[in-house]
Backbone and ligand atoms as CSV (ligand in chain L), in Angstrom:
chain,resi,resn,atom,element,x,y,z
A,1,MET,N,N,0.834,-1.209,0.000
A,1,MET,CA,C,0.000,0.000,0.000
A,1,MET,C,C,0.863,1.252,0.000
A,2,LEU,N,N,0.339,2.304,-0.604
A,2,LEU,CA,C,1.083,3.562,-0.645
A,2,LEU,C,C,1.152,4.218,0.732
A,3,PRO,N,N,2.321,4.484,1.234
A,3,PRO,CA,C,2.373,5.228,2.502
A,3,PRO,C,C,1.716,6.590,2.331
A,4,ILE,N,N,1.007,7.035,3.378
A,4,ILE,CA,C,0.276,8.301,3.326
A,4,ILE,C,C,1.200,9.466,2.966
A,5,ARG,N,N,2.421,9.412,3.523
A,5,ARG,CA,C,3.353,10.514,3.305
A,5,ARG,C,C,3.622,10.728,1.808
A,6,ILE,N,N,3.806,9.633,1.104
A,6,ILE,CA,C,4.113,9.731,-0.325
A,6,ILE,C,C,2.895,10.211,-1.099
A,7,LEU,N,N,1.706,9.703,-0.718
A,7,LEU,CA,C,0.481,10.162,-1.376
A,7,LEU,C,C,0.323,11.670,-1.218
A,8,ALA,N,N,0.552,12.137,0.026
A,8,ALA,CA,C,0.413,13.571,0.290
A,8,ALA,C,C,1.404,14.354,-0.545
A,9,LEU,N,N,2.612,13.818,-0.667
A,9,LEU,CA,C,3.663,14.480,-1.439
A,9,LEU,C,C,3.267,14.558,-2.911
A,10,LEU,N,N,2.751,13.456,-3.428
A,10,LEU,CA,C,2.350,13.431,-4.835
A,10,LEU,C,C,1.246,14.447,-5.102
A,11,LEU,N,N,0.298,14.540,-4.190
A,11,LEU,CA,C,-0.791,15.495,-4.364
A,11,LEU,C,C,-0.248,16.916,-4.316
A,12,ALA,N,N,0.732,17.135,-3.434
A,12,ALA,CA,C,1.279,18.478,-3.278
A,12,ALA,C,C,2.055,18.915,-4.512
A,13,ILE,N,N,2.719,17.961,-5.186
A,13,ILE,CA,C,3.563,18.363,-6.313
A,13,ILE,C,C,2.818,18.327,-7.633
A,14,ALA,N,N,1.670,17.697,-7.684
A,14,ALA,CA,C,0.993,17.531,-8.971
A,14,ALA,C,C,0.658,18.853,-9.673
A,15,PRO,N,N,0.088,19.857,-8.980
A,15,PRO,CA,C,-0.351,21.047,-9.716
A,15,PRO,C,C,0.757,21.754,-10.515
A,16,PRO,N,N,1.898,22.119,-9.895
A,16,PRO,CA,C,2.893,22.843,-10.688
A,16,PRO,C,C,3.437,22.007,-11.836
A,17,VAL,N,N,3.551,20.708,-11.651
A,17,VAL,CA,C,4.117,19.874,-12.712
A,17,VAL,C,C,3.124,19.699,-13.848
A,18,LEU,N,N,1.860,19.447,-13.506
A,18,LEU,CA,C,0.875,19.157,-14.538
A,18,LEU,C,C,0.397,20.395,-15.283
A,19,HIS,N,N,0.292,21.516,-14.590
A,19,HIS,CA,C,-0.275,22.694,-15.235
A,19,HIS,C,C,0.724,23.528,-16.001
A,20,GLY,N,N,2.005,23.206,-15.867
A,20,GLY,CA,C,3.006,23.925,-16.628
A,20,GLY,C,C,3.215,25.327,-16.125
A,21,SER,N,N,3.984,26.117,-16.895
A,21,SER,CA,C,4.432,27.397,-16.384
A,21,SER,C,C,3.337,28.460,-16.347
A,22,ALA,N,N,2.487,28.489,-17.344
A,22,ALA,CA,C,1.572,29.614,-17.491
A,22,ALA,C,C,0.575,29.744,-16.338
A,23,SER,N,N,-0.006,28.629,-15.928
A,23,SER,CA,C,-1.100,28.725,-14.972
A,23,SER,C,C,-0.694,28.354,-13.554
A,24,ALA,N,N,0.608,28.167,-13.328
A,24,ALA,CA,C,1.031,27.661,-12.029
A,24,ALA,C,C,1.174,28.767,-10.988
A,25,GLN,N,N,0.139,29.535,-10.800
A,25,GLN,CA,C,0.149,30.536,-9.740
A,25,GLN,C,C,-0.367,29.885,-8.470
A,26,MET,N,N,0.567,29.463,-7.614
A,26,MET,CA,C,0.159,28.757,-6.413
A,26,MET,C,C,-0.287,29.752,-5.355
A,27,PRO,N,N,-1.261,29.366,-4.514
A,27,PRO,CA,C,-1.789,30.271,-3.495
A,27,PRO,C,C,-0.744,30.695,-2.463
A,28,SER,N,N,0.170,29.799,-2.082
A,28,SER,CA,C,1.202,30.189,-1.129
A,28,SER,C,C,2.499,29.482,-1.491
A,29,SER,N,N,3.626,30.053,-1.030
A,29,SER,CA,C,4.912,29.493,-1.433
A,29,SER,C,C,5.099,28.084,-0.873
A,30,SER,N,N,4.409,27.752,0.232
A,30,SER,CA,C,4.599,26.428,0.812
A,30,SER,C,C,3.999,25.343,-0.068
A,31,ALA,N,N,3.074,25.714,-0.954
A,31,ALA,CA,C,2.463,24.723,-1.830
A,31,ALA,C,C,3.231,24.576,-3.144
A,32,ASP,N,N,4.270,25.385,-3.317
A,32,ASP,CA,C,5.025,25.385,-4.570
A,32,ASP,C,C,6.269,24.515,-4.405
A,33,PHE,N,N,6.171,23.269,-4.863
A,33,PHE,CA,C,7.245,22.305,-4.643
A,33,PHE,C,C,8.548,22.727,-5.331
A,34,GLY,N,N,8.437,23.243,-6.566
A,34,GLY,CA,C,9.633,23.667,-7.300
A,34,GLY,C,C,10.350,24.792,-6.571
A,35,ARG,N,N,9.573,25.740,-6.084
A,35,ARG,CA,C,10.151,26.868,-5.361
A,35,ARG,C,C,10.822,26.404,-4.063
A,36,PHE,N,N,10.147,25.479,-3.372
A,36,PHE,CA,C,10.708,24.908,-2.146
A,36,PHE,C,C,12.042,24.215,-2.437
A,37,LEU,N,N,12.066,23.390,-3.485
A,37,LEU,CA,C,13.294,22.684,-3.832
A,37,LEU,C,C,14.390,23.668,-4.221
A,38,TYR,N,N,13.996,24.700,-4.956
A,38,TYR,CA,C,14.980,25.696,-5.384
A,38,TYR,C,C,15.595,26.396,-4.179
A,39,GLN,N,N,14.734,26.868,-3.277
A,39,GLN,CA,C,15.244,27.640,-2.141
A,39,GLN,C,C,16.105,26.788,-1.219
A,40,SER,N,N,15.782,25.507,-1.081
A,40,SER,CA,C,16.549,24.688,-0.148
A,40,SER,C,C,17.790,24.048,-0.777
A,41,ASN,N,N,17.901,24.023,-2.118
A,41,ASN,CA,C,19.055,23.370,-2.737
A,41,ASN,C,C,19.907,24.280,-3.623
A,42,CYS,N,N,19.315,25.267,-4.230
A,42,CYS,CA,C,19.979,26.001,-5.301
A,42,CYS,C,C,20.343,27.426,-4.924
A,43,ALA,N,N,19.539,28.041,-4.039
A,43,ALA,CA,C,19.713,29.466,-3.746
A,43,ALA,C,C,21.079,29.768,-3.141
A,44,VAL,N,N,21.678,28.787,-2.480
A,44,VAL,CA,C,22.974,29.004,-1.850
A,44,VAL,C,C,24.005,29.452,-2.884
A,45,CYS,N,N,23.910,28.995,-4.106
A,45,CYS,CA,C,24.826,29.441,-5.173
A,45,CYS,C,C,24.150,30.431,-6.116
A,46,HIS,N,N,22.916,30.117,-6.530
A,46,HIS,CA,C,22.276,30.928,-7.572
A,46,HIS,C,C,21.503,32.125,-7.021
A,47,GLY,N,N,21.384,32.222,-5.702
A,47,GLY,CA,C,20.681,33.357,-5.097
A,47,GLY,C,C,19.196,33.108,-4.956
A,48,MET,N,N,18.541,33.754,-3.973
A,48,MET,CA,C,17.107,33.544,-3.748
A,48,MET,C,C,16.296,33.909,-4.986
A,49,GLY,N,N,16.698,34.944,-5.707
A,49,GLY,CA,C,15.965,35.352,-6.895
A,49,GLY,C,C,16.508,34.750,-8.183
A,50,GLY,N,N,17.512,33.872,-8.072
A,50,GLY,CA,C,18.059,33.217,-9.256
A,50,GLY,C,C,19.077,34.036,-10.029
A,51,LYS,N,N,19.517,35.170,-9.456
A,51,LYS,CA,C,20.422,36.048,-10.192
A,51,LYS,C,C,21.901,35.654,-10.068
A,52,GLY,N,N,22.158,34.526,-9.436
A,52,GLY,CA,C,23.545,34.084,-9.324
A,52,GLY,C,C,24.305,34.762,-8.207
A,53,ASP,N,N,23.568,35.225,-7.189
A,53,ASP,CA,C,24.214,35.981,-6.116
A,53,ASP,C,C,24.036,35.332,-4.744
A,54,GLY,N,N,24.040,34.005,-4.697
A,54,GLY,CA,C,23.951,33.320,-3.412
A,54,GLY,C,C,25.254,33.437,-2.646
A,55,PRO,N,N,25.242,33.107,-1.333
A,55,PRO,CA,C,26.441,33.250,-0.503
A,55,PRO,C,C,27.641,32.437,-0.988
A,56,LEU,N,N,27.399,31.343,-1.718
A,56,LEU,CA,C,28.516,30.528,-2.211
A,56,LEU,C,C,28.986,30.958,-3.596
A,57,ALA,N,N,28.289,31.929,-4.195
A,57,ALA,CA,C,28.563,32.268,-5.591
A,57,ALA,C,C,30.016,32.651,-5.843
A,58,GLY,N,N,30.627,33.384,-4.921
A,58,GLY,CA,C,32.014,33.783,-5.116
A,58,GLY,C,C,33.000,32.659,-4.842
A,59,LYS,N,N,32.519,31.622,-4.149
A,59,LYS,CA,C,33.404,30.538,-3.727
A,59,LYS,C,C,33.590,29.490,-4.818
A,60,VAL,N,N,32.613,29.387,-5.706
A,60,VAL,CA,C,32.748,28.412,-6.786
A,60,VAL,C,C,32.955,29.166,-8.093
A,61,ASP,N,N,33.441,28.471,-9.068
A,61,ASP,CA,C,33.646,29.063,-10.376
A,61,ASP,C,C,32.289,29.229,-11.046
A,62,THR,N,N,31.854,30.460,-11.248
A,62,THR,CA,C,30.514,30.665,-11.804
A,62,THR,C,C,30.548,30.937,-13.306
A,63,ARG,N,N,31.629,30.580,-13.935
A,63,ARG,CA,C,31.700,30.763,-15.392
A,63,ARG,C,C,30.581,29.935,-16.031
A,64,GLY,N,N,30.053,30.404,-17.126
A,64,GLY,CA,C,28.954,29.683,-17.761
A,64,GLY,C,C,27.616,30.276,-17.361
A,65,GLY,N,N,27.645,31.307,-16.526
A,65,GLY,CA,C,26.413,32.017,-16.212
A,65,GLY,C,C,25.561,31.335,-15.187
A,66,ALA,N,N,25.713,31.695,-13.906
A,66,ALA,CA,C,24.883,31.095,-12.881
A,66,ALA,C,C,23.618,31.926,-12.661
A,67,ASP,N,N,23.388,32.980,-13.490
A,67,ASP,CA,C,22.126,33.722,-13.445
A,67,ASP,C,C,21.073,32.882,-14.154
A,68,LEU,N,N,20.075,32.426,-13.399
A,68,LEU,CA,C,19.084,31.516,-13.972
A,68,LEU,C,C,17.822,32.229,-14.450
A,69,THR,N,N,17.830,33.588,-14.411
A,69,THR,CA,C,16.633,34.315,-14.842
A,69,THR,C,C,16.736,34.755,-16.304
A,70,THR,N,N,17.882,34.486,-16.932
A,70,THR,CA,C,18.079,34.947,-18.314
A,70,THR,C,C,18.228,33.781,-19.295
A,71,LEU,N,N,17.803,32.591,-18.872
A,71,LEU,CA,C,17.962,31.413,-19.742
A,71,LEU,C,C,17.131,31.556,-21.018
A,72,ALA,N,N,15.908,32.083,-20.882
A,72,ALA,CA,C,15.056,32.265,-22.064
A,72,ALA,C,C,15.600,33.385,-22.950
A,73,LYS,N,N,15.972,34.508,-22.299
A,73,LYS,CA,C,16.503,35.656,-23.039
A,73,LYS,C,C,17.696,35.261,-23.900
A,74,ALA,N,N,18.568,34.426,-23.317
A,74,ALA,CA,C,19.787,34.003,-24.018
A,74,ALA,C,C,19.486,32.999,-25.123
A,75,ASN,N,N,18.234,32.555,-25.200
A,75,ASN,CA,C,17.861,31.553,-26.205
A,75,ASN,C,C,16.720,32.089,-27.079
A,76,ASN,N,N,16.871,33.343,-27.526
A,76,ASN,CA,C,15.881,33.998,-28.387
A,76,ASN,C,C,14.481,34.026,-27.795
A,77,GLY,N,N,14.396,34.177,-26.470
A,77,GLY,CA,C,13.097,34.301,-25.823
A,77,GLY,C,C,12.395,32.989,-25.548
A,78,VAL,N,N,13.032,31.884,-25.921
A,78,VAL,CA,C,12.406,30.575,-25.693
A,78,VAL,C,C,13.122,29.868,-24.544
A,79,PHE,N,N,12.368,29.473,-23.516
A,79,PHE,CA,C,12.972,28.768,-22.387
A,79,PHE,C,C,13.493,27.405,-22.862
A,80,PRO,N,N,14.802,27.150,-22.733
A,80,PRO,CA,C,15.384,25.890,-23.269
A,80,PRO,C,C,15.127,24.708,-22.346
A,81,LEU,N,N,13.892,24.255,-22.346
A,81,LEU,CA,C,13.400,23.281,-21.384
A,81,LEU,C,C,14.259,22.013,-21.291
A,82,GLU,N,N,14.549,21.421,-22.452
A,82,GLU,CA,C,15.250,20.139,-22.423
A,82,GLU,C,C,16.686,20.293,-21.928
A,83,ARG,N,N,17.340,21.381,-22.347
A,83,ARG,CA,C,18.720,21.602,-21.913
A,83,ARG,C,C,18.774,21.861,-20.399
A,84,VAL,N,N,17.833,22.659,-19.908
A,84,VAL,CA,C,17.799,22.969,-18.476
A,84,VAL,C,C,17.584,21.680,-17.676
A,85,TYR,N,N,16.678,20.830,-18.178
A,85,TYR,CA,C,16.446,19.546,-17.507
A,85,TYR,C,C,17.753,18.761,-17.410
A,86,GLN,N,N,18.468,18.659,-18.544
A,86,GLN,CA,C,19.708,17.870,-18.574
A,86,GLN,C,C,20.783,18.467,-17.679
A,87,VAL,N,N,20.864,19.810,-17.644
A,87,VAL,CA,C,21.887,20.459,-16.816
A,87,VAL,C,C,21.613,20.170,-15.344
A,88,ILE,N,N,20.331,20.242,-14.933
A,88,ILE,CA,C,20.006,20.024,-13.527
A,88,ILE,C,C,20.244,18.556,-13.152
A,89,ASP,N,N,19.703,17.633,-13.929
A,89,ASP,CA,C,19.912,16.205,-13.639
A,89,ASP,C,C,21.408,15.895,-13.656
A,90,GLY,N,N,22.071,16.291,-14.728
A,90,GLY,CA,C,23.530,16.268,-14.776
A,90,GLY,C,C,24.187,14.948,-15.078
A,91,ARG,N,N,23.468,13.838,-14.931
A,91,ARG,CA,C,24.148,12.553,-15.068
A,91,ARG,C,C,24.615,12.313,-16.494
A,92,GLU,N,N,23.785,12.728,-17.470
A,92,GLU,CA,C,24.173,12.533,-18.862
A,92,GLU,C,C,25.333,13.462,-19.215
A,93,GLU,N,N,25.254,14.709,-18.718
A,93,GLU,CA,C,26.297,15.686,-19.004
A,93,GLU,C,C,27.659,15.228,-18.481
A,94,ILE,N,N,27.654,14.662,-17.285
A,94,ILE,CA,C,28.905,14.175,-16.688
A,94,ILE,C,C,29.494,13.060,-17.546
A,95,LEU,N,N,28.621,12.195,-18.078
A,95,LEU,CA,C,29.088,11.118,-18.949
A,95,LEU,C,C,29.766,11.699,-20.189
A,96,LEU,N,N,29.176,12.798,-20.711
A,96,LEU,CA,C,29.698,13.375,-21.959
A,96,LEU,C,C,30.927,14.242,-21.726
A,97,HIS,N,N,30.931,15.040,-20.641
A,97,HIS,CA,C,31.985,16.051,-20.509
A,97,HIS,C,C,32.864,15.916,-19.274
A,98,GLY,N,N,32.631,14.912,-18.437
A,98,GLY,CA,C,33.459,14.797,-17.242
A,98,GLY,C,C,32.999,15.717,-16.136
A,99,ARG,N,N,33.862,16.128,-15.247
A,99,ARG,CA,C,33.459,16.878,-14.057
A,99,ARG,C,C,32.974,18.296,-14.398
A,100,ARG,N,N,32.239,18.889,-13.439
A,100,ARG,CA,C,31.770,20.254,-13.594
A,100,ARG,C,C,31.563,20.841,-12.195
A,101,ASP,N,N,31.348,22.157,-12.098
A,101,ASP,CA,C,31.194,22.789,-10.786
A,101,ASP,C,C,29.775,22.669,-10.262
A,102,MET,N,N,28.807,22.621,-11.159
A,102,MET,CA,C,27.410,22.485,-10.779
A,102,MET,C,C,27.193,21.071,-10.230
A,103,PRO,N,N,26.573,20.951,-9.032
A,103,PRO,CA,C,26.320,19.605,-8.500
A,103,PRO,C,C,25.467,18.761,-9.455
A,104,VAL,N,N,25.611,17.439,-9.370
A,104,VAL,CA,C,24.842,16.520,-10.220
A,104,VAL,C,C,23.587,16.115,-9.447
A,105,TRP,N,N,22.486,16.847,-9.691
A,105,TRP,CA,C,21.290,16.680,-8.861
A,105,TRP,C,C,20.586,15.357,-9.074
A,106,GLY,N,N,20.703,14.773,-10.270
A,106,GLY,CA,C,20.098,13.460,-10.507
A,106,GLY,C,C,20.636,12.450,-9.510
A,107,THR,N,N,21.946,12.480,-9.291
A,107,THR,CA,C,22.584,11.564,-8.342
A,107,THR,C,C,22.215,11.928,-6.907
A,108,THR,N,N,22.254,13.214,-6.593
A,108,THR,CA,C,21.944,13.661,-5.227
A,108,THR,C,C,20.526,13.271,-4.824
A,109,PHE,N,N,19.543,13.570,-5.692
A,109,PHE,CA,C,18.153,13.236,-5.367
A,109,PHE,C,C,17.975,11.722,-5.234
A,110,LEU,N,N,18.622,10.955,-6.124
A,110,LEU,CA,C,18.506,9.497,-6.078
A,110,LEU,C,C,19.051,8.968,-4.750
A,111,GLU,N,N,20.194,9.511,-4.318
A,111,GLU,CA,C,20.787,9.066,-3.056
A,111,GLU,C,C,19.896,9.430,-1.871
A,112,ARG,N,N,19.324,10.652,-1.919
A,112,ARG,CA,C,18.443,11.064,-0.814
A,112,ARG,C,C,17.228,10.155,-0.731
A,113,ILE,N,N,16.622,9.861,-1.890
A,113,ILE,CA,C,15.430,9.012,-1.906
A,113,ILE,C,C,15.784,7.619,-1.393
A,114,ALA,N,N,16.951,7.115,-1.818
A,114,ALA,CA,C,17.389,5.783,-1.385
A,114,ALA,C,C,17.618,5.742,0.116
A,115,SER,N,N,18.118,6.853,0.681
A,115,SER,CA,C,18.447,6.856,2.112
A,115,SER,C,C,17.229,7.111,2.986
A,116,GLU,N,N,16.089,7.462,2.350
A,116,GLU,CA,C,14.905,7.792,3.133
A,116,GLU,C,C,14.222,6.572,3.729
A,117,GLY,N,N,14.668,5.376,3.369
A,117,GLY,CA,C,14.078,4.188,3.979
A,117,GLY,C,C,14.070,3.008,3.045
A,118,THR,N,N,13.509,1.917,3.524
A,118,THR,CA,C,13.559,0.678,2.770
A,118,THR,C,C,12.242,0.369,2.073
A,119,ILE,N,N,11.247,1.285,2.203
A,119,ILE,CA,C,9.948,0.986,1.593
A,119,ILE,C,C,10.067,0.873,0.080
A,120,GLU,N,N,9.247,0.013,-0.469
A,120,GLU,CA,C,9.212,-0.169,-1.912
A,120,GLU,C,C,8.456,1.000,-2.526
A,121,LEU,N,N,9.104,1.782,-3.381
A,121,LEU,CA,C,8.423,2.923,-3.979
A,121,LEU,C,C,7.717,2.510,-5.260
A,122,PRO,N,N,6.447,2.907,-5.407
A,122,PRO,CA,C,5.773,2.595,-6.661
A,122,PRO,C,C,6.467,3.345,-7.793
A,123,TRP,N,N,6.531,2.793,-8.972
A,123,TRP,CA,C,7.168,3.357,-10.177
A,123,TRP,C,C,8.687,3.455,-10.068
A,124,GLY,N,N,9.258,2.997,-8.971
A,124,GLY,CA,C,10.719,3.033,-8.857
A,124,GLY,C,C,11.232,4.395,-8.450
A,125,ARG,N,N,12.468,4.417,-7.991
A,125,ARG,CA,C,13.055,5.664,-7.475
A,125,ARG,C,C,13.254,6.721,-8.552
A,126,GLU,N,N,13.541,6.264,-9.761
A,126,GLU,CA,C,13.843,7.214,-10.846
A,126,GLU,C,C,12.676,8.175,-11.092
A,127,PHE,N,N,11.457,7.688,-10.910
A,127,PHE,CA,C,10.273,8.534,-11.078
A,127,PHE,C,C,10.337,9.743,-10.146
A,128,TYR,N,N,10.743,9.506,-8.905
A,128,TYR,CA,C,10.772,10.581,-7.912
A,128,TYR,C,C,11.894,11.580,-8.193
A,129,VAL,N,N,12.976,11.083,-8.800
A,129,VAL,CA,C,14.049,11.991,-9.227
A,129,VAL,C,C,13.509,12.906,-10.325
A,130,ARG,N,N,12.819,12.310,-11.308
A,130,ARG,CA,C,12.278,13.084,-12.431
A,130,ARG,C,C,11.301,14.147,-11.973
A,131,VAL,N,N,10.434,13.784,-11.029
A,131,VAL,CA,C,9.449,14.747,-10.526
A,131,VAL,C,C,10.169,15.955,-9.927
A,132,ARG,N,N,11.252,15.706,-9.185
A,132,ARG,CA,C,11.996,16.809,-8.572
A,132,ARG,C,C,12.660,17.689,-9.623
A,133,VAL,N,N,13.295,17.063,-10.606
A,133,VAL,CA,C,13.962,17.852,-11.646
A,133,VAL,C,C,12.917,18.642,-12.437
A,134,LEU,N,N,11.782,17.993,-12.749
A,134,LEU,CA,C,10.717,18.681,-13.493
A,134,LEU,C,C,10.146,19.854,-12.704
A,135,ALA,N,N,9.960,19.672,-11.392
A,135,ALA,CA,C,9.433,20.761,-10.560
A,135,ALA,C,C,10.401,21.941,-10.582
A,136,LEU,N,N,11.702,21.657,-10.597
A,136,LEU,CA,C,12.709,22.724,-10.656
A,136,LEU,C,C,12.693,23.417,-12.016
A,137,VAL,N,N,12.567,22.627,-13.082
A,137,VAL,CA,C,12.505,23.206,-14.432
A,137,VAL,C,C,11.293,24.129,-14.526
A,138,ASP,N,N,10.163,23.650,-14.004
A,138,ASP,CA,C,8.937,24.441,-14.010
A,138,ASP,C,C,9.145,25.743,-13.235
A,139,TYR,N,N,9.753,25.654,-12.069
A,139,TYR,CA,C,9.981,26.863,-11.271
A,139,TYR,C,C,10.871,27.853,-12.020
A,140,LEU,N,N,11.972,27.344,-12.596
A,140,LEU,CA,C,12.891,28.240,-13.321
A,140,LEU,C,C,12.192,28.900,-14.505
A,141,SER,N,N,11.301,28.166,-15.166
A,141,SER,CA,C,10.595,28.744,-16.322
A,141,SER,C,C,9.716,29.914,-15.886
A,142,ARG,N,N,9.318,29.920,-14.595
A,142,ARG,CA,C,8.454,30.978,-14.091
A,142,ARG,C,C,9.209,32.200,-13.569
A,143,ILE,N,N,10.548,32.109,-13.438
A,143,ILE,CA,C,11.291,33.274,-12.943
A,143,ILE,C,C,12.112,33.931,-14.053
A,144,GLN,N,N,11.789,33.611,-15.315
A,144,GLN,CA,C,12.526,34.197,-16.439
A,144,GLN,C,C,12.190,35.672,-16.627
A,145,GLN,N,N,13.234,36.474,-16.919
A,145,GLN,CA,C,13.021,37.876,-17.263
A,145,GLN,C,C,12.314,37.952,-18.608
A,146,ARG,N,N,11.433,38.937,-18.721
A,146,ARG,CA,C,10.725,39.122,-20.006
A,146,ARG,C,C,11.614,39.855,-20.977
L,1,HEC,C1,C,27.627,24.668,-5.435
L,1,HEC,C2,C,26.969,25.723,-6.168
L,1,HEC,C3,C,25.732,25.379,-6.983
L,1,HEC,C4,C,24.532,24.887,-6.521
L,1,HEC,C5,C,24.161,24.505,-5.091
L,1,HEC,C6,C,23.670,24.815,-7.689
L,1,HEC,N1,N,24.328,25.242,-8.807
L,1,HEC,FE1,FE,23.545,25.425,-10.668
L,1,HEC,N2,N,25.343,26.044,-11.380
L,1,HEC,C7,C,26.474,26.249,-10.613
L,1,HEC,C8,C,27.566,26.684,-11.480
L,1,HEC,C9,C,28.980,27.005,-11.025
L,1,HEC,C10,C,27.044,26.737,-12.790
L,1,HEC,C11,C,27.777,27.140,-14.079
L,1,HEC,C12,C,28.114,25.912,-14.911
L,1,HEC,C13,C,29.242,25.086,-14.318
L,1,HEC,O1,O,30.326,25.600,-14.120
L,1,HEC,O2,O,29.041,23.888,-14.066
L,1,HEC,C14,C,25.643,26.334,-12.689
L,1,HEC,C15,C,24.776,26.268,-13.766
L,1,HEC,C16,C,23.426,25.985,-13.686
L,1,HEC,C17,C,22.508,25.987,-14.809
L,1,HEC,C18,C,22.874,26.285,-16.255
L,1,HEC,C19,C,22.879,27.796,-16.460
L,1,HEC,C20,C,23.126,28.199,-17.904
L,1,HEC,O3,O,23.406,29.380,-18.127
L,1,HEC,O4,O,23.061,27.348,-18.779
L,1,HEC,C21,C,21.277,25.658,-14.323
L,1,HEC,C22,C,19.972,25.528,-15.111
L,1,HEC,C23,C,21.426,25.432,-12.899
L,1,HEC,N3,N,22.742,25.650,-12.540
L,1,HEC,C24,C,20.391,25.083,-12.047
L,1,HEC,C25,C,20.569,24.753,-10.704
L,1,HEC,C26,C,19.512,24.204,-9.866
L,1,HEC,C27,C,18.068,23.973,-10.308
L,1,HEC,C28,C,20.081,23.966,-8.644
L,1,HEC,C29,C,19.434,23.346,-7.414
L,1,HEC,C30,C,18.792,22.056,-7.559
L,1,HEC,C31,C,21.471,24.399,-8.704
L,1,HEC,N4,N,21.726,24.853,-9.978
L,1,HEC,C32,C,22.356,24.367,-7.639
L,1,HEC,C33,C,26.583,26.094,-9.252
L,1,HEC,C34,C,25.593,25.597,-8.422
């Protein structure tokens, strides 16, 4: 049977993922899974507003543009959804190009999910990694400069 905690989590994350960027105006920030994930994992380097000004920004090599609000602008106004997904997950990129300064979130999320317990997860662990990366992609698509 599905543990209640996971069911609640799935219900909480469904709206931003399913409705996409345009209509994902959540009533409060606590209901916005992508925003929650961003603030707790990414803001330390990329800044609370995504401008690349987090407290660790000067400590790591930020070449390649750690400003995440100009991804669409830099791509002729189109948010580069698939590339952003791959950069965040990172596992494929590491295979192709070797090490990088940006953490490999696909691996990190997988390890966290694995360490959360021994329960059998429906759809396998990879599904939960994808949901997290997708929620982040969705959030980033909503903070793009016009
Ligand atoms: C330890 C600091 C650090 C953290 C934490 C971090 N990043 Fe990054 N990120 C970087 C750096 C540095 C780059 C620039 C590319 C490189 O050198 O690897 C980058 C690049 C990116 C890019 C590509 C930007 C572009 O211009 O193409 C995206 C998208 C991104 N990060 C998203 C995220 C998300 C989402 C999270 C949280 C889940 C996150 N980052 C957490 C350091 C970090």
